[in-house]
N, CA and C of each residue as an Amber inpcrd file, in Angstrom:
protein
   540
 126.8570000 111.1390000  91.0180000 125.9370000 111.7340000  92.2720000
 125.4790000 112.8900000  92.2100000 125.8810000 113.4890000  91.2090000
 124.3680000 114.7940000  91.0210000 123.3380000 113.9770000  89.9050000
 123.6090000 113.0560000  89.0430000 122.3820000 112.9670000  88.1000000
 121.3770000 112.5960000  89.1370000 121.6130000 111.4950000  89.5850000
 120.6000000 110.6240000  90.9700000 120.2210000 112.0380000  91.8990000
 121.0090000 112.4170000  92.7480000 120.2100000 113.4310000  92.9850000
 118.9910000 114.2730000  92.8890000 119.9170000 115.4870000  91.6440000
 118.9430000 116.0750000  90.5800000 117.6560000 115.3230000  90.4470000
 117.5610000 114.2540000  89.7150000 116.4350000 112.9500000  89.3860000
 115.7450000 112.6100000  90.4650000 116.2650000 112.6250000  91.7920000
 114.8740000 112.7460000  92.6490000 114.7910000 114.1780000  93.2920000
 115.1240000 114.8200000  93.4230000 114.5820000 116.2270000  93.3770000
 113.4730000 116.3130000  92.7100000 113.9540000 116.3330000  91.6920000
 113.0300000 116.5260000  90.3850000 111.8670000 115.7510000  90.0120000
 112.0630000 114.3110000  90.8390000 111.1820000 113.5720000  90.3450000
 109.7590000 113.8920000  91.4190000 110.6970000 114.2140000  92.5630000
 109.2590000 114.7540000  93.4290000 108.7700000 116.0340000  93.3170000
 109.4770000 116.7680000  92.8430000 109.0970000 118.1210000  92.6560000
 107.9940000 118.4940000  91.3880000 108.5840000 117.4000000  90.3240000
 107.2510000 117.2430000  89.0730000 106.2180000 116.5960000  89.4160000
 106.5680000 116.0030000  90.3400000 105.0470000 115.0420000  90.7000000
 103.8140000 115.8960000  91.4920000 104.6240000 116.6940000  92.5600000
 103.8540000 118.0260000  92.8450000 103.3670000 118.9340000  92.1180000
 103.9810000 119.5080000  91.2910000 103.7500000 120.2110000  90.2410000
 102.6800000 119.4270000  89.5660000 102.4830000 118.2770000  88.9470000
 101.8120000 118.1980000  87.8310000 100.4060000 117.6910000  88.4810000
 100.3110000 117.2500000  89.8080000  98.7960000 117.0940000  90.6660000
  98.5980000 118.3930000  92.0060000  99.1680000 119.1420000  92.0420000
  98.8390000 119.7170000  93.2450000  97.6790000 120.4030000  93.4740000
  97.2030000 121.0120000  92.4680000  95.9130000 121.2940000  92.7460000
  94.9400000 120.4070000  92.9800000  94.9240000 119.2540000  92.7450000
  94.1460000 118.0850000  92.7520000  94.6880000 117.3380000  93.9420000
  96.0660000 117.3850000  94.1400000  96.2540000 116.9330000  95.6100000
  95.3230000 117.8500000  96.4510000  95.5170000 119.3190000  97.0650000
  94.8690000 119.9770000  97.7760000  93.7720000 119.3650000  97.8820000
  92.7960000 119.4800000  97.0300000  91.3950000 119.1270000  96.9270000
  91.1220000 117.9970000  96.9960000  91.6050000 117.0760000  97.0240000
  91.6200000 115.9890000  97.7220000  91.4420000 115.4060000  98.9590000
  92.2650000 116.3590000  99.6090000  92.4870000 116.3810000 101.1380000
  91.8030000 117.4620000 101.6400000  90.8070000 118.1730000 100.8050000
  89.7750000 118.8940000 101.3910000  89.7670000 120.2460000 101.4000000
  91.1200000 120.5970000 100.4360000  90.5500000 122.2100000 100.3920000
  89.7690000 122.6690000  99.2300000  89.6300000 123.8590000  99.4560000
  88.6770000 124.3960000  98.5270000  89.6840000 124.8850000  97.5160000
  88.8050000 125.3110000  96.4960000  89.5220000 125.9670000  94.8830000
  90.6890000 126.6030000  95.4820000  89.8480000 127.8390000  96.2650000
  90.9050000 128.9850000  96.5670000  92.1190000 128.6490000  97.4940000
  91.9930000 127.4670000  98.0740000  93.1690000 126.6670000  98.7390000
  94.0130000 126.1250000  97.3840000  93.3230000 125.7210000  96.4510000
  94.2060000 125.1180000  95.6860000  95.1370000 125.9520000  94.8050000
  94.3570000 127.1950000  94.5370000  94.6220000 128.2990000  94.0660000
  96.2650000 128.8290000  94.8330000  95.9000000 128.8800000  95.9680000
  97.2590000 129.6420000  96.9570000  98.1670000 128.5180000  97.0100000
  97.8370000 126.9560000  97.1860000  98.8760000 126.0740000  97.2050000
  99.9250000 126.0940000  95.6880000  99.2210000 126.1680000  94.7710000
  99.8200000 126.1690000  93.7100000 100.6720000 127.6280000  93.3320000
 100.1610000 128.7120000  93.7850000 101.2490000 129.8220000  93.9210000
 102.2960000 130.0730000  94.8790000 101.8690000 129.2710000  95.6830000
 102.9950000 128.7730000  96.9560000 103.7850000 128.3510000  96.3090000
 103.4620000 127.1570000  95.7830000 104.7050000 126.1360000  95.1470000
 105.1280000 126.7000000  94.0780000 104.8220000 128.0540000  93.3530000
 105.6910000 128.4260000  92.4390000 106.6420000 129.4320000  93.1440000
 106.1930000 130.2710000  93.9280000 106.8420000 131.3320000  94.8900000
 107.8280000 130.2630000  95.7390000 107.6830000 129.1680000  96.0200000
 108.7640000 128.3100000  96.8420000 109.5280000 127.5830000  95.6710000
 109.1700000 127.5200000  94.4310000 110.3530000 127.2810000  93.3200000
 111.1800000 128.2610000  92.8690000 110.9920000 129.6390000  92.9520000
 111.8740000 130.3000000  92.7360000 112.1590000 130.5230000  93.6960000
 111.9720000 130.6120000  95.2110000 113.0100000 131.2140000  96.1760000
 113.7470000 129.8870000  96.6620000 113.2210000 128.8110000  96.5120000
 114.2200000 127.6070000  96.4730000 115.6970000 127.7290000  95.5210000
 115.1010000 128.3800000  94.4960000 116.3990000 128.3290000  93.8610000
 117.6960000 129.6850000  93.9790000 116.6360000 130.9230000  94.6340000
 117.6320000 131.7830000  94.9310000 118.3520000 131.0490000  96.3110000
 117.9380000 130.9680000  97.1480000 118.4870000 130.5590000  98.3640000
 119.5230000 129.2420000  98.1190000 119.2870000 128.2850000  97.0450000
 120.3180000 127.4330000  97.6160000 121.6790000 128.2480000  96.5160000
 121.5850000 129.1670000  95.8480000 122.7750000 129.8370000  95.3980000
 123.1950000 130.6930000  96.1710000 122.4020000 131.2700000  97.2940000
 122.8600000 132.3160000  98.0960000 123.4720000 131.0240000  99.2050000
 123.0050000 129.9700000  99.3610000 123.4240000 129.2880000 100.9060000
 124.7970000 128.2750000 100.3230000 124.7030000 128.6590000  99.4360000
 126.1960000 127.8730000  98.2490000 127.6000000 128.2690000  98.6250000
 127.2700000 130.0960000  98.8130000 128.4630000 130.9510000  99.4510000
 129.0720000 130.7440000 100.6170000 128.0880000 130.1800000 101.2460000
 128.6810000 130.0050000 102.8140000 128.4300000 128.2890000 103.0950000
 127.8910000 127.6540000 102.7200000 128.0830000 126.0660000 103.1150000
 128.4590000 125.0830000 102.1390000 128.8230000 123.7250000 102.5780000
 128.9090000 122.8490000 101.3520000 127.6670000 122.7320000 100.5400000
 128.1360000 122.2040000  99.3070000 127.0210000 122.3750000  98.2340000
 126.4630000 121.0590000  98.8570000 127.4070000 119.8560000  99.5190000
 126.6230000 118.7190000  99.7900000 125.5720000 118.7030000 101.1480000
 125.8710000 120.3300000 101.8070000 124.5040000 120.1650000 103.0310000
 123.3680000 121.1190000 102.0250000 123.5650000 122.0010000 101.1400000
 122.5510000 122.8740000 100.2530000 121.8080000 121.9410000  99.4700000
 122.7600000 120.7820000  99.3240000 121.4200000 119.2920000  98.2390000
 120.7590000 118.8400000  99.6440000 121.5520000 118.4700000 100.5110000
 120.8630000 117.6950000 101.2900000 120.0370000 119.0510000 102.1380000
 119.9010000 119.7570000 102.2480000 118.2760000 120.5140000 102.7670000
 117.6630000 120.5100000 102.0350000 117.9000000 121.2200000 100.6580000
 116.9500000 120.6090000  99.2940000 115.7210000 119.6140000  99.4650000
 116.5520000 118.3640000  99.8110000 115.6460000 117.2830000  99.9170000
 115.4490000 116.5750000 101.3310000 115.6380000 117.5670000 102.2040000
 115.0920000 117.4670000 103.4720000 113.8970000 118.1890000 103.3120000
 113.6780000 119.4750000 103.3170000 112.6270000 120.4980000 103.1970000
 111.2910000 119.6570000 101.9920000 111.9460000 118.9860000 100.9860000
 110.8480000 118.1280000 100.5400000 110.5330000 117.1350000 101.6300000
 111.0680000 116.2700000 101.9440000 110.6950000 115.2440000 102.5750000
 109.6930000 115.6330000 104.0820000 110.0520000 116.5390000 104.2420000
 109.3490000 117.1110000 105.3850000 107.9130000 117.4690000 105.3900000
 107.7110000 118.5880000 103.8100000 106.8780000 118.6380000 103.0180000
 105.6410000 117.7830000 103.0280000 106.3360000 116.4530000 102.5470000
 105.3200000 115.3560000 102.5070000 104.7380000 114.6450000 103.4010000
 106.1300000 115.0540000 104.4430000 105.4690000 114.3870000 105.9980000
 103.9620000 115.0110000 106.5630000 104.1720000 116.1550000 106.4430000
 102.8640000 117.1300000 106.8610000 101.7400000 116.5360000 106.3260000
 101.5460000 116.3030000 104.9800000 100.3030000 116.0910000 104.8220000
 100.1000000 114.6750000 105.1950000 101.1570000 113.8440000 104.8800000
 100.6220000 112.5090000 105.2720000 100.3510000 112.1210000 107.3290000
 100.8830000 113.4000000 107.9040000 100.4330000 113.3670000 109.1330000
  98.9750000 114.0170000 109.2690000  98.9370000 115.0650000 108.6300000
  97.6700000 115.9340000 108.5650000  97.0700000 115.9770000 107.4030000
  96.2420000 114.9030000 107.2070000  95.5670000 115.1780000 105.6750000
  94.5020000 115.9120000 105.1590000  94.5570000 117.2860000 105.6650000
  93.3390000 118.2970000 105.3680000  94.0930000 119.2240000 104.2930000
  93.1440000 119.7090000 103.9900000  93.4640000 120.9250000 102.9670000
  94.8550000 121.9000000 103.2990000  94.8750000 122.0590000 104.3510000
  95.8860000 123.0310000 104.8240000  97.3230000 122.0260000 105.0310000
  97.5810000 121.2520000 105.5070000  98.4070000 120.4440000 105.2830000
  99.1460000 120.1510000 103.8270000  97.8470000 119.9770000 103.2880000
  97.9630000 119.8060000 101.6830000  98.8680000 121.2820000 101.3500000
  98.5320000 122.3910000 101.2270000  98.9210000 123.7530000 100.9790000
 100.2240000 123.8970000 101.3820000 100.8630000 123.5730000 102.5700000
 102.1090000 123.6480000 103.4010000 103.1080000 122.7880000 102.4900000
 102.4280000 121.4530000 102.4210000 103.1110000 120.5240000 102.0710000
 103.7010000 120.8920000 100.0590000 102.9210000 121.3180000  99.4090000
 102.9480000 122.1300000  98.1980000 104.0750000 122.9970000  98.2200000
 103.8820000 124.0980000  98.8570000 104.7690000 125.1820000  99.2850000
 106.1270000 124.6340000  99.5880000 106.1900000 123.5150000 100.3340000
 107.8270000 123.3160000 100.3490000 108.2670000 122.3260000  99.7730000
 106.9750000 121.2790000  98.7930000 107.9000000 120.9430000  97.4440000
 108.2620000 121.9350000  96.3430000 107.7260000 122.8950000  96.3950000
 108.2180000 124.0060000  95.5200000 109.9100000 124.3840000  95.8990000
 109.7090000 124.8570000  97.3350000 111.2460000 125.2440000  97.9140000
 112.1520000 124.1510000  97.5480000 111.7800000 123.0790000  97.6030000
 112.8000000 121.7610000  97.7430000 113.2610000 121.6370000  96.4340000
 112.0550000 121.5900000  95.1320000 112.3530000 121.7120000  94.1510000
 113.2090000 122.6860000  93.4360000 113.1670000 123.9640000  93.6390000
 113.8540000 125.4520000  93.4600000 115.5160000 124.7250000  93.8820000
 115.2760000 124.3660000  95.2470000 116.9520000 124.5870000  95.4840000
 117.8030000 123.2480000  94.8870000 116.8060000 122.1630000  94.3470000
 117.6340000 121.4850000  93.9660000 118.0160000 121.4810000  92.3060000
 116.9980000 122.0600000  91.8410000 117.1660000 122.7800000  90.1760000
 118.4240000 123.6200000  90.4560000 118.9530000 124.7260000  91.4540000
 119.8040000 125.2990000  91.7370000 121.2330000 125.0640000  91.8910000
 120.9790000 124.1300000  92.9880000 122.4530000 123.7710000  93.3710000
 122.9800000 122.1360000  92.5210000 122.2350000 121.5750000  92.2930000
 122.8560000 120.5750000  91.2460000 123.8220000 121.2020000  89.8910000
 123.0670000 122.5130000  89.0190000 124.0620000 122.5370000  87.8430000
 124.9390000 122.8970000  88.9660000 124.7780000 123.7990000  89.6010000
 126.2690000 124.4640000  90.4370000 126.9200000 123.4260000  90.7330000
 126.9450000 122.2950000  91.1680000 128.0850000 121.3190000  92.0540000
 128.4290000 120.5540000  90.4580000 127.9020000 120.9800000  89.5040000
 128.4890000 120.3480000  88.4160000 129.4480000 121.0860000  88.0420000
 129.3500000 122.5270000  87.7440000 130.6090000 123.4290000  87.3460000
 131.5680000 122.9800000  88.7660000 131.0560000 123.3020000  89.8370000
 131.8840000 123.0980000  91.0300000 132.7520000 121.9490000  91.1540000
 132.0260000 120.9680000  90.6280000 133.1790000 119.7670000  90.8150000
 133.5370000 118.8370000  89.4060000 133.0940000 119.4450000  88.6990000
 133.8860000 118.8420000  87.1070000 134.3060000 119.9410000  86.2530000
 134.3540000 121.3090000  86.7490000 134.7060000 122.5470000  86.2530000
 133.8110000 122.8580000  84.9910000 134.2270000 124.2980000  85.1710000
 133.6470000 125.2460000  84.0800000 133.7860000 124.7450000  82.4760000
 135.0540000 124.2370000  82.2420000 135.6810000 123.9370000  81.0170000
 134.7520000 123.1720000  80.5730000 134.4460000 121.9980000  81.2830000
 133.2810000 121.2220000  80.8790000 132.1450000 120.6850000  81.0070000
 131.6260000 122.4410000  81.9000000 130.2980000 122.6910000  82.1110000
 128.9470000 122.1730000  81.0780000 129.5840000 122.7640000  79.9860000
 128.2340000 122.6400000  78.9300000 127.9730000 121.1560000  78.5360000
 128.7230000 120.1820000  78.2450000 128.8890000 118.8910000  78.3820000
 128.1920000 118.2720000  79.5250000 128.9570000 118.5970000  80.4040000
 128.4460000 117.6420000  81.7510000 127.0060000 118.4030000  81.9660000
 126.2710000 119.7340000  82.1810000 124.9510000 119.9770000  82.2990000
 124.0060000 119.2790000  81.2720000 124.2540000 119.3900000  79.9950000
 123.3980000 118.5460000  79.3230000 123.1370000 117.0840000  79.7340000
 123.9500000 116.2960000  80.2360000 124.1710000 114.9550000  80.5020000
 123.0650000 115.1400000  82.3160000 123.6160000 116.2860000  82.9220000
 123.0050000 116.6920000  84.0470000 121.3170000 116.5930000  83.7250000
 120.8110000 117.3280000  82.5750000 119.3550000 118.0450000  82.4880000
 118.7980000 116.8220000  82.1550000 119.6090000 115.7300000  81.6760000
 118.7370000 114.0810000  81.4040000 117.6890000 113.6220000  82.2440000
 118.4850000 114.0740000  83.7790000 117.4480000 113.5690000  84.9750000
 116.5460000 114.4030000  85.2270000 116.5810000 115.6780000  84.8290000
 114.9460000 116.2330000  84.8600000 114.5880000 116.2850000  83.7880000
 114.7460000 115.5460000  82.6830000 113.6170000 115.0500000  81.5260000
 113.0700000 113.7170000  81.6900000 113.7190000 113.1220000  82.1510000
 113.3370000 111.5600000  82.8760000 112.2780000 111.6660000  84.0010000
 113.1830000 112.4820000  84.9370000 111.8640000 113.0910000  86.3150000
 110.6980000 113.4470000  85.4130000 110.9420000 114.3440000  84.7270000
 109.7840000 114.9100000  84.1380000 108.5910000 114.2270000  83.5610000
 108.9900000 113.2610000  82.6910000 108.3580000 112.2890000  82.0380000
 107.6890000 111.1890000  83.2060000 108.6950000 110.7170000  84.2840000
 108.0800000 109.8870000  85.3030000 107.2580000 110.4040000  86.7290000
 107.6310000 111.5150000  87.2050000 107.3030000 111.9560000  88.1650000
 105.6430000 112.3750000  87.9210000 105.0000000 113.0180000  87.4550000
 103.5970000 113.5830000  87.0550000 103.2020000 111.7030000  86.5410000
 103.3970000 110.7230000  85.8310000 102.8790000 109.7370000  85.5870000
 102.7910000 108.8940000  86.9810000 103.8280000 108.7240000  87.7180000
 103.6910000 108.1340000  89.1410000 103.0070000 108.6100000  89.9030000
 102.5110000 109.6580000  89.7530000 101.6070000 110.4020000  90.7510000
 100.0830000 109.8550000  90.1250000 100.2680000 110.2030000  88.9060000
  98.8250000 109.6970000  88.5430000  98.1030000 107.9620000  88.4780000
  99.3550000 107.0410000  88.2680000  99.3870000 105.7630000  88.2530000
  99.1380000 105.4560000  89.8920000  99.5260000 105.8680000  90.9560000
  98.9880000 105.9730000  92.0970000  98.0180000 106.0610000  92.4620000
  97.8470000 107.0860000  91.9380000  96.0520000 107.5700000  92.2640000
  95.2810000 106.9200000  91.4730000  95.4520000 106.3200000  90.2800000
  94.5030000 105.5380000  89.9880000  94.4260000 103.9760000  90.4720000
  95.2510000 103.7900000  90.9360000  95.6750000 102.5570000  91.4760000
  94.6650000 102.3230000  93.2050000  95.0040000 103.4810000  93.6120000
  94.1770000 103.3480000  94.8340000  93.0050000 104.2530000  95.1120000
  92.8890000 105.4620000  94.4360000  91.8610000 106.3130000  94.7040000
  92.5210000 107.2360000  95.6330000  94.0370000 107.6090000  96.1080000
  93.9530000 108.4140000  96.9210000  95.2760000 108.8030000  96.8620000
  95.4760000 110.2210000  97.1450000  97.0380000 110.5230000  96.7660000
  98.0550000 110.0230000  97.5950000  97.3960000 109.4680000  98.9790000
  98.9550000 109.1450000 100.1310000  99.9210000 108.3350000  99.4360000
  99.4500000 107.2960000  98.6040000 100.5650000 106.7700000  97.9950000
 101.6640000 107.1480000  97.1140000 101.3600000 107.9160000  96.4620000
 102.0170000 108.9800000  95.4970000 102.7370000 109.7820000  96.2300000
 102.0830000 110.5700000  97.4740000 102.8100000 111.3300000  98.0610000
 104.0900000 110.8140000  99.2930000 103.9070000 109.6160000  99.4250000
 104.7260000 108.1810000 100.0870000 105.8260000 108.2860000  98.8090000
 105.3980000 108.1100000  98.0320000 106.3490000 107.7470000  96.9110000
 107.7940000 109.0730000  96.6690000 106.7950000 110.0550000  96.3520000
 107.6160000 111.6030000  96.6220000 108.1740000 111.7710000  97.9140000
 107.9400000 111.6220000  99.0770000 108.7080000 111.3880000 100.3190000
 109.9760000 110.3780000 100.1800000 109.6750000 109.1850000  99.8790000
 110.9420000 108.5330000  99.9690000 111.5340000 108.9390000  98.6840000
 111.6080000 109.4770000  97.5670000 112.1050000 109.9610000  96.7790000
 113.2560000 110.8670000  97.0910000 112.7340000 111.8980000  98.2860000
 112.9850000 112.7770000  98.6320000 114.4240000 112.5690000  99.6510000
 113.8240000 111.6170000 100.7460000 114.6110000 110.6330000 101.4620000
 116.1670000 110.3720000 100.7250000 115.6160000 109.3010000 100.0120000
 116.5880000 109.0270000  98.8360000 117.6920000 110.2200000  98.4920000
 117.3510000 110.9520000  97.8110000 117.9370000 111.9980000  97.3620000
 119.0040000 112.9600000  98.4260000 118.3960000 112.7930000  99.6760000
 119.2470000 113.4330000 101.0160000 120.7410000 112.5300000 101.3880000
 119.9010000 111.0250000 101.2770000 121.2270000 109.9630000 101.2160000
 122.3140000 110.5200000 100.3450000 121.7480000 110.6030000  98.8230000
 122.2880000 110.4950000  97.6410000 123.5330000 112.1880000  97.5780000
 122.3940000 113.0230000  98.7290000 123.4990000 114.2540000  98.6870000
 124.3990000 114.1330000  99.5670000 124.2860000 113.3130000 100.8310000
 125.5730000 113.0130000 101.3470000 126.6480000 112.4260000 100.9450000
 126.7280000 112.2870000  99.7330000 127.7880000 111.0950000  98.9630000
 128.4950000 112.4530000  98.1880000 128.0530000 113.4530000  98.0380000
 129.2200000 114.6740000  97.3050000 130.1570000 115.2870000  98.4870000
 131.1320000 115.5440000  97.5690000 131.9040000 116.2670000  98.3460000
 131.6430000 117.0730000  99.3440000 132.7000000 117.2560000  99.8460000
 132.3970000 118.3490000 101.6050000 132.5950000 119.8090000 100.8720000
 133.7100000 119.8170000  99.5450000 133.6740000 121.2050000  99.2280000
 132.6690000 122.5870000  99.2280000 133.0250000 123.5960000  99.9680000
 132.2130000 124.5100000  99.8930000 132.7220000 125.0710000  98.4620000
 131.4890000 126.0640000  97.7130000 131.6470000 126.8510000  96.5850000
 133.2140000 127.6730000  96.6480000 133.8020000 128.3510000  97.6460000
 134.4230000 129.3990000  97.4390000 136.0480000 128.1550000  97.7310000
 136.0580000 127.1240000  98.2660000 137.2050000 126.2080000  98.1310000
 137.4060000 125.3480000  96.4550000 136.2950000 125.4510000  95.8560000
 136.4400000 124.6090000  94.3710000 137.3830000 125.5230000  94.0490000
């Protein structure tokens, strides 16, 4: 359950990271807006990682994972509903938060649910999800843009990945960090 969740979160995240500046300018944002969007994506990534760790101390891991995917889906819906530079900047910021939260919570979930004694081996398997997503996400974004001449389909793809990640997160055990 952790592998597909991390894969889906990373897929949407690295698609966004790989195309952030061009997505923003594609939707009418200026070069300054693109710089701002990429910066906010990076800040969101860092803050999402910190937030997911903090949240896991108070709520179930599956809830934190679900929140991470929900934030991403909301972000993609924003630019799809408001296809302009500002919508794209907001989307990139939320994509960063989502990606950071997923990158923080899924490794924690591996330790919590599979045990610290097996963490190294299990984390190595989990990390292959990030690797596969790292290859496929930016390629998919470019493929859909080349196919249509528009980033809408790529962002719809990322939104679907986030929604699937949300449903997958609900398959995680209900256990909180302190109960494991």
